[in-house]
C-alpha positions in Angstrom: 73.4 80.3 81.8 71.0 83.0 82.9 72.1 84.7 86.1 69.6 84.5 89.0 69.1 86.5 92.2 66.9 85.7 95.2 64.8 88.0 97.4 63.3 86.9 100.7 60.8 88.7 102.8 60.6 87.2 106.2 57.8 88.6 108.4 56.1 87.6 111.6 53.3 85.6 109.9 54.8 84.4 106.6 58.0 84.2 104.5 58.0 84.9 100.8 60.8 84.2 98.3 61.2 85.4 94.8 63.8 84.1 92.3 64.4 86.6 89.5 66.5 86.8 86.3 68.9 89.6 85.6 66.4 91.1 83.3 63.7 91.3 86.0 61.6 88.2 85.1 60.2 86.2 88.0 61.6 82.6 87.7 60.2 81.1 90.9 58.2 81.8 94.0 58.1 80.1 97.4 56.4 80.5 100.7 57.0 79.5 104.3 55.8 80.2 107.9 57.0 83.3 109.8 60.7 84.2 109.9 60.8 87.2 112.3 64.1 86.7 114.1 62.6 87.8 117.4 59.2 86.1 117.5 58.9 83.3 114.9 58.8 79.7 116.3 61.4 78.4 113.8 62.7 81.1 111.4 65.4 79.0 109.9 63.0 76.3 108.8 60.7 78.9 107.3 63.6 80.3 105.3 64.6 76.8 104.0 61.0 76.0 103.1 60.5 79.2 101.1 63.9 78.9 99.3 63.4 75.3 98.3 60.0 75.9 96.9 61.1 78.9 94.9 64.1 77.1 93.5 62.2 74.1 92.3 63.2 73.3 88.7 66.0 75.9 88.8 69.8 75.5 89.0 71.2 76.7 92.4 74.5 77.2 90.6 72.9 80.1 88.5 72.2 82.1 91.7 74.7 84.9 92.0 73.3 86.8 95.0 70.5 87.0 97.5 69.0 89.6 99.8 67.1 88.6 102.9 64.8 91.2 104.4 64.0 89.8 107.8 61.8 91.4 110.5 63.7 91.7 113.8 67.2 91.3 112.1 68.4 94.7 113.3 67.9 93.7 116.9 69.4 90.2 116.4 71.7 90.7 113.4 74.2 88.0 114.3 71.5 85.4 114.7 69.8 86.5 111.5 73.1 86.2 109.6 73.6 82.7 110.9 70.1 81.5 110.1 70.2 83.0 106.6 73.6 81.5 105.9 72.5 78.1 107.1 69.4 78.2 105.0 71.4 79.4 102.0 73.9 76.5 102.2 71.2 73.9 102.9 69.7 74.8 99.5 73.0 74.3 97.8 73.6 78.0 97.0 77.1 79.4 96.7 76.5 83.1 95.8 76.6 85.9 98.3 73.8 86.6 100.6 73.0 90.0 102.4 70.7 90.7 105.3 68.8 94.0 105.1 66.1 95.6 107.3 62.6 94.7 106.1 61.6 98.4 105.5 64.2 98.6 102.8 62.7 95.7 100.8 59.1 97.0 101.3 60.1 100.3 99.9 62.0 98.8 96.9 59.0 96.6 96.2 56.8 99.7 95.6 59.2 102.0 93.7 62.5 102.1 91.9 63.2 105.5 93.5 66.4 105.3 95.7 65.0 107.5 98.5 61.8 108.1 100.4 59.8 106.9 103.4 58.0 103.7 104.2 55.4 102.8 106.9 54.8 99.1 107.5 51.9 97.7 109.5 51.4 94.0 109.5 52.2 91.6 112.3 54.6 94.3 113.5 54.9 98.0 112.7 57.8 100.3 111.8 58.4 103.5 109.8 61.7 104.3 108.1 63.5 106.8 106.0 65.3 105.3 103.0 68.3 107.2 101.4 70.2 105.8 98.4 68.6 102.3 99.0 69.9 102.3 102.5 68.0 102.6 105.7 69.0 106.0 107.1 66.6 106.3 110.0 63.7 104.3 111.6 61.0 104.8 114.2 59.5 102.0 116.3 59.8 98.4 115.0 60.9 97.5 118.5 59.0 94.2 118.6 55.7 93.2 120.1 56.8 93.4 123.7 58.3 96.9 123.6 56.7 98.6 120.6 55.2 97.9 117.2 52.4 100.3 118.1 49.4 100.0 115.7 50.5 96.6 114.4 48.4 93.5 114.1 49.8 92.1 117.3 49.2 95.4 119.1 45.6 95.4 117.8 45.1 91.8 118.9 46.5 92.6 122.4 44.2 95.6 122.8 41.2 93.4 121.7 42.0 90.9 124.5 42.4 93.7 127.0 39.0 95.1 126.0 37.4 91.7 126.6 39.2 91.2 129.9 38.0 94.6 131.0 34.4 93.5 130.2 34.8 90.2 132.0 36.2 92.0 135.0 33.4 94.5 135.1 35.7 97.4 134.3 34.1 98.2 130.9 30.9 97.7 129.0 30.0 94.8 126.6 31.8 94.5 123.3 31.3 92.4 120.2 35.0 91.5 120.5 34.0 89.0 123.2 32.7 86.6 120.6 35.9 87.0 118.5 38.2 86.4 121.4 36.1 83.5 122.7 36.2 81.9 119.3 40.0 82.3 119.2 40.3 80.8 122.6 38.0 77.9 121.8 39.8 77.2 118.6 43.0 76.7 120.5 41.2 74.6 123.2 39.4 72.4 120.5 41.3 69.1 121.2 40.7 69.4 125.0 37.1 70.4 124.5 36.4 67.4 122.2 38.0 65.1 124.8 35.8 66.6 127.5 32.7 66.3 125.4 33.6 62.6 124.8 33.5 62.1 128.6 30.2 63.9 129.1 31.8 67.3 129.8 30.2 70.6 128.9 31.9 73.7 127.4 33.2 75.9 130.1 32.0 79.5 130.3 34.4 82.2 129.1 36.4 83.5 132.0 39.4 85.8 132.4 41.4 82.8 133.4 40.6 80.9 130.2 41.5 84.0 128.1 44.8 84.6 129.9 45.8 81.0 129.7 44.9 80.8 126.0 46.9 83.9 125.1 50.0 82.8 127.0 49.7 79.3 125.4 49.1 80.6 121.9 52.2 82.9 122.1 54.3 80.0 123.5 53.3 77.7 120.7 53.4 80.0 117.6 54.7 83.3 118.8 53.1 86.8 119.1 51.5 86.3 115.7 48.8 84.3 117.5 47.5 87.6 118.8 47.8 89.3 115.4 45.2 86.8 114.1 42.6 88.8 116.0 43.2 92.0 113.9 40.6 91.1 111.2 38.0 90.5 113.9 38.7 94.0 115.3 38.3 95.4 111.8 35.0 93.6 111.3 33.6 94.7 114.7 34.7 98.3 114.0 32.9 98.2 110.7 29.7 97.2 112.5 30.1 100.1 114.9 31.4 98.4 118.1 32.7 101.2 120.3 35.7 99.2 121.7 36.8 98.1 118.3 36.4 101.6 116.8 38.5 103.0 119.6 41.2 100.4 118.9 41.3 101.3 115.2 41.4 105.0 116.0 44.2 104.6 118.4 46.2 102.3 116.1 45.9 104.8 113.2 47.0 107.6 115.5 50.1 105.6 116.6 51.1 104.7 113.1 50.7 108.3 111.8 52.6 109.6 114.8 55.4 107.1 114.2 55.7 108.2 110.5 55.6 111.9 111.3 58.4 111.5 113.9 60.8 110.9 111.0 60.2 114.5 109.8 59.8 115.7 106.2 62.0 114.2 103.5 62.4 113.7 99.7 60.8 110.9 97.7 57.6 109.0 97.9 55.8 107.7 101.0 55.1 104.0 100.7 52.5 102.1 102.8 53.3 98.4 103.3 52.0 95.5 105.3 48.6 93.8 105.2 46.9 96.3 107.5 47.7 99.2 105.1 47.6 97.5 101.7 44.1 96.0 102.1 41.0 98.1 102.0 40.7 98.4 105.8 39.2 101.1 108.0 42.7 101.4 109.5 44.3 102.0 106.1 41.6 104.6 105.2 42.2 106.5 108.4 46.0 106.4 108.1 45.8 107.6 104.5 43.4 110.4 105.5 45.6 111.6 108.3 48.9 111.4 106.4 47.5 113.0 103.3 49.5 113.6 100.1 50.4 111.1 97.4 50.9 107.6 98.9 52.2 104.5 97.1 51.0 101.0 98.1 53.7 98.4 98.4 53.3 95.5 96.0 55.7 92.7 96.9 58.5 93.0 99.4 60.1 89.7 98.3 60.4 91.2 94.8 61.8 94.3 96.4 64.5 92.3 98.1 65.3 90.6 94.7 65.5 94.1 93.2 68.0 95.1 95.8 70.0 92.0 94.9 69.9 93.0 91.2 71.3 96.5 92.1 74.3 94.7 93.6 74.7 92.4 90.6 73.7 94.1 87.4 75.5 97.3 86.2 72.2 99.1 85.3 69.5 97.5 87.3 66.8 100.1 87.0 64.9 98.6 84.0 65.0 95.2 85.7 63.8 96.7 89.0 60.9 98.4 87.3 59.9 95.2 85.5 60.2 93.1 88.6 57.9 95.2 90.7 55.4 96.1 88.0 
């Protein structure tokens, strides 16, 4: 029977799972909703969903090990361990499972090198120094309420603040008003349809509506609700909106500052997370400010599976290279 390992990447917006063979072949993939231990609505269910989908048609008894890279796990390690173990058992798995910080999997998903630096900017944001496939030091990654400067949630919050400043008369007009208004209206859609059915008219955009929508959205789906505004900020910045350009400029500055706070070190610098791996204005600015040779992360779930291989296969480097190719 072919030995299998599992890698899971649980972020604020989505969860991805990869099942790999000992030779580095991908045997299965699965996806779920966000599994950030600190902010996701139901991280345990997201893990189970992704695992079951990835294991479809495979024998759970062939799985020797798994590595779960879960955002927020360092701040809530005990809860992360419980949720991972419950999801693991619920899928009929008996091998060992390990929880690792998400920067470690992001780095391993881009390079087989054992040491280097990684900057992640997606729903959250963190920079980390990796030494011998272990997290040696990190900067930020403190969650949406206390940190994650330059992240998607941070950008979304700044967009809402810019709109509130305009509505209050504290700042000039911004194209972000339409984006935030659309986001608010989308959440209010059922109530708006009910009002229209009774002859009601759409209410004007007010600070009260915006604030209520933000608090309601976060309560329902977590801070990732704010992060959904990040693409709108990128689009508005591309069209020259002053407020959006300032948000992108500040976000890039925060991310670069977080990375440089780690100091110089050996090995490659990996950029990970949707805000830095897509061709965004933010990514271009971060790359220009950091300079040097930068690697782009490919698949953090595959990186987590590669880490599981290193704990299972005597010489895992060839399989690692193949898995992330």
